[in-house]
C-alpha positions in Angstrom: 80.6 -169.1 123.5 80.7 -166.7 120.5 83.6 -166.8 118.0 84.2 -164.3 115.2 86.4 -164.5 112.1 86.5 -163.4 108.5 86.2 -165.6 105.5 87.0 -164.7 101.9 84.1 -164.6 99.5 85.4 -165.6 96.1 82.5 -164.3 94.1 82.6 -160.9 95.7 86.4 -160.8 96.2 86.1 -159.6 99.8 86.3 -160.8 103.4 83.1 -161.2 105.4 82.7 -161.4 109.1 81.3 -164.7 110.4 79.9 -165.1 113.9 79.6 -168.5 115.4 77.6 -169.4 118.6 78.7 -172.7 120.2 76.5 -174.2 123.0 78.1 -174.5 126.5 78.3 -178.3 126.1 80.5 -178.0 123.0 83.7 -178.1 125.1 82.6 -181.2 127.0 83.0 -184.0 124.5 82.6 -185.3 121.0 78.9 -184.5 120.5 77.9 -183.1 117.1 75.2 -180.4 116.6 72.7 -179.2 114.1 73.5 -175.8 112.5 71.4 -172.8 111.8 72.6 -170.2 109.3 71.4 -166.7 109.6 71.8 -163.5 107.6 72.3 -160.0 108.9 74.9 -161.4 111.3 75.5 -158.1 113.1 72.0 -158.3 114.4 71.8 -161.9 115.5 73.5 -162.3 118.8 74.1 -159.1 120.8 72.8 -155.6 120.9 76.3 -154.3 121.0 77.3 -153.8 117.3 73.8 -154.4 116.0 73.0 -152.1 113.1 70.3 -150.1 114.9 71.2 -151.1 118.4 68.7 -153.9 118.8 69.5 -157.5 118.0 67.6 -160.8 118.2 69.5 -161.5 121.4 70.2 -165.1 120.5 73.3 -165.4 122.6 71.5 -164.7 125.8 68.5 -166.8 124.8 70.5 -169.8 123.8 72.6 -169.7 127.0 69.5 -169.5 129.1 67.4 -172.0 127.2 70.1 -174.6 126.8 69.0 -175.4 123.2 72.0 -177.2 121.8 72.6 -175.9 118.3 75.4 -174.1 116.5 74.3 -170.8 115.0 76.2 -169.1 112.2 75.6 -165.3 111.6 76.8 -164.0 108.3 77.3 -160.2 108.5 75.4 -158.2 106.0 77.1 -156.1 103.4 76.9 -152.5 104.5 78.4 -151.0 101.4 75.8 -149.2 99.2 73.0 -151.5 98.1 75.1 -154.6 99.0 72.4 -156.1 101.2 69.8 -155.8 98.5 72.2 -157.1 95.9 73.1 -160.2 97.9 69.7 -161.1 99.4 67.7 -160.7 96.1 68.4 -163.4 93.5 66.8 -161.3 90.8 66.5 -157.7 89.8 63.4 -155.7 90.9 60.1 -156.8 89.5 57.2 -154.7 88.3 55.4 -155.0 91.7 58.4 -153.7 93.5 58.7 -150.8 91.2 55.0 -149.9 91.8 55.4 -150.2 95.6 58.7 -148.2 95.8 57.7 -145.7 93.1 61.0 -146.1 91.2 63.0 -148.5 89.2 65.9 -149.9 91.3 69.0 -151.4 89.6 69.8 -153.4 92.8 69.5 -157.1 93.3 70.5 -160.1 91.2 73.6 -161.3 93.2 71.7 -163.7 95.4 72.9 -166.8 93.6 76.5 -165.8 94.1 75.9 -165.1 97.8 74.2 -168.5 98.2 77.1 -170.2 96.4 79.4 -168.7 99.0 77.4 -170.2 101.8 77.0 -173.7 100.2 80.4 -174.1 98.6 82.8 -172.1 100.8 81.2 -171.3 104.2 79.4 -174.5 105.0 82.3 -176.8 104.1 84.6 -174.6 106.3 82.2 -174.7 109.2 81.7 -178.5 108.9 85.5 -179.0 108.9 86.2 -176.6 111.8 83.3 -177.6 114.1 81.5 -180.7 115.2 78.4 -180.3 113.1 75.7 -182.7 112.0 76.3 -182.0 108.3 72.9 -183.1 107.2 71.0 -181.2 109.8 71.2 -177.7 108.5 68.6 -174.9 108.8 68.4 -171.3 107.6 66.6 -168.2 108.8 66.2 -164.7 107.4 64.4 -161.5 108.1 62.8 -159.1 105.6 65.0 -159.4 102.4 66.8 -162.2 104.2 63.5 -164.1 103.8 63.9 -164.0 100.0 67.4 -165.6 100.0 66.3 -168.1 102.6 63.3 -169.2 100.5 65.6 -169.3 97.4 68.0 -171.5 99.3 65.2 -174.0 100.1 64.3 -174.1 96.5 67.9 -174.5 95.2 69.3 -176.8 97.9 66.4 -178.6 99.7 68.7 -181.5 100.4 70.9 -179.1 102.4 68.6 -176.6 104.0 65.9 -178.8 105.4 64.4 -176.3 107.9 63.6 -172.7 107.0 62.3 -169.8 109.0 61.4 -166.4 107.5 60.3 -163.4 109.5 58.4 -160.4 108.1 59.4 -161.3 104.5 60.1 -158.6 102.0 59.1 -160.8 99.1 57.7 -157.8 97.1 61.2 -157.1 95.7 61.2 -160.4 93.7 57.5 -161.4 94.2 56.6 -162.5 90.7 59.8 -164.4 89.9 60.0 -166.0 93.3 56.5 -167.4 93.2 57.2 -169.0 89.8 60.5 -170.3 91.0 58.9 -172.0 93.9 56.3 -173.6 91.7 59.0 -175.1 89.5 61.1 -176.3 92.5 61.1 -179.7 94.1 60.8 -179.0 97.8 60.2 -182.6 98.9 63.5 -182.5 101.0 62.4 -179.6 103.1 61.2 -180.8 106.5 59.8 -177.6 108.0 59.0 -174.1 106.8 58.0 -171.3 109.2 56.8 -167.9 108.1 55.4 -165.0 110.1 54.5 -161.3 109.4 53.0 -158.5 111.5 49.7 -157.0 111.0 51.3 -153.5 111.4 54.5 -154.0 109.4 54.2 -150.3 108.4 52.7 -148.8 111.6 51.4 -145.6 110.0 50.0 -147.3 106.8 47.5 -150.1 107.4 46.9 -150.5 103.7 50.6 -151.2 103.0 50.7 -153.5 106.0 47.8 -155.5 104.6 49.4 -155.7 101.2 52.7 -157.1 102.7 50.7 -159.7 104.7 48.7 -160.7 101.6 51.9 -161.0 99.5 53.5 -163.2 102.2 50.4 -165.4 102.3 50.6 -165.9 98.6 54.1 -167.3 98.8 53.2 -169.4 101.8 50.3 -170.9 100.0 52.6 -172.1 97.2 55.2 -173.4 99.7 52.6 -175.2 101.9 51.3 -177.1 98.9 54.7 -178.8 98.5 56.0 -179.0 102.2 54.2 -181.2 104.7 55.1 -179.4 107.9 54.6 -175.6 107.6 53.5 -172.9 109.9 52.2 -169.4 109.1 51.8 -166.8 111.9 50.1 -163.5 111.6 51.6 -161.4 114.5 48.9 -159.1 115.8 50.2 -155.5 116.0 53.6 -156.8 115.0 55.9 -154.1 113.4 58.9 -154.4 111.1 61.4 -153.9 113.9 63.9 -156.1 115.8 62.2 -155.6 119.1 59.3 -157.5 117.6 61.4 -160.1 115.8 63.3 -160.8 119.0 60.1 -161.7 120.9 59.3 -164.4 118.2 62.6 -166.2 118.2 62.0 -168.6 121.1 58.8 -170.0 119.5 60.5 -170.2 116.1 63.5 -172.1 117.4 61.2 -174.4 119.3 59.4 -175.2 116.1 62.5 -175.7 114.0 64.3 -177.8 116.5 61.4 -179.4 118.4 63.4 -182.7 118.5 66.2 -180.8 120.4 64.1 -178.9 123.0 
């Protein structure tokens, strides 16, 4: 069952579409469920309405697999550079400027976006649905990987399981690496990271760079978190048709106690 509603974001003074997947068994009794929060909500559940027509297809997968979790999709901000602003806690670093070839003014509102999730959205979800309040995970793709990693650092007592796919860490690479080093991640139970070997299909040098940058972040994380997994996806590209194929394995890892 998929529910949709809007919720007001105080920091941004706007309503945002929230999509909620409830397992089939939700209607049967009083059982409570772990919750997975995901960014780019338009692209999480169904191809219809997905930004570029291809989603992760989680509604179909969860219905067929019977994995009993609640999944929250937070729609991305499609206005201007809103997605970059919200998913990047800091402004662009020097590495990002070198890669992109220009200085971008975007980014720096990630803390406000995360505050919305922690202080407005999560309390609302925990009141409205039968959740296991202390079994909360987060997953993000590309720039969504930055804000998901940032969330683990800021609220390890809340977001205990994290998955990041094809991370776009380069936007905040330097600051993020230092932030992780200074964070206490003892509360994080699991951290999954993957990236394709052909993220940029026509530029193998760029693809290798992005893989190396992801590995740098992973190495710092894995030194603090006991249960981590890094997957180099052979011939994987930065596209939802590739992300979609990886989701069953990712969810099995995050929720191995529920499978």
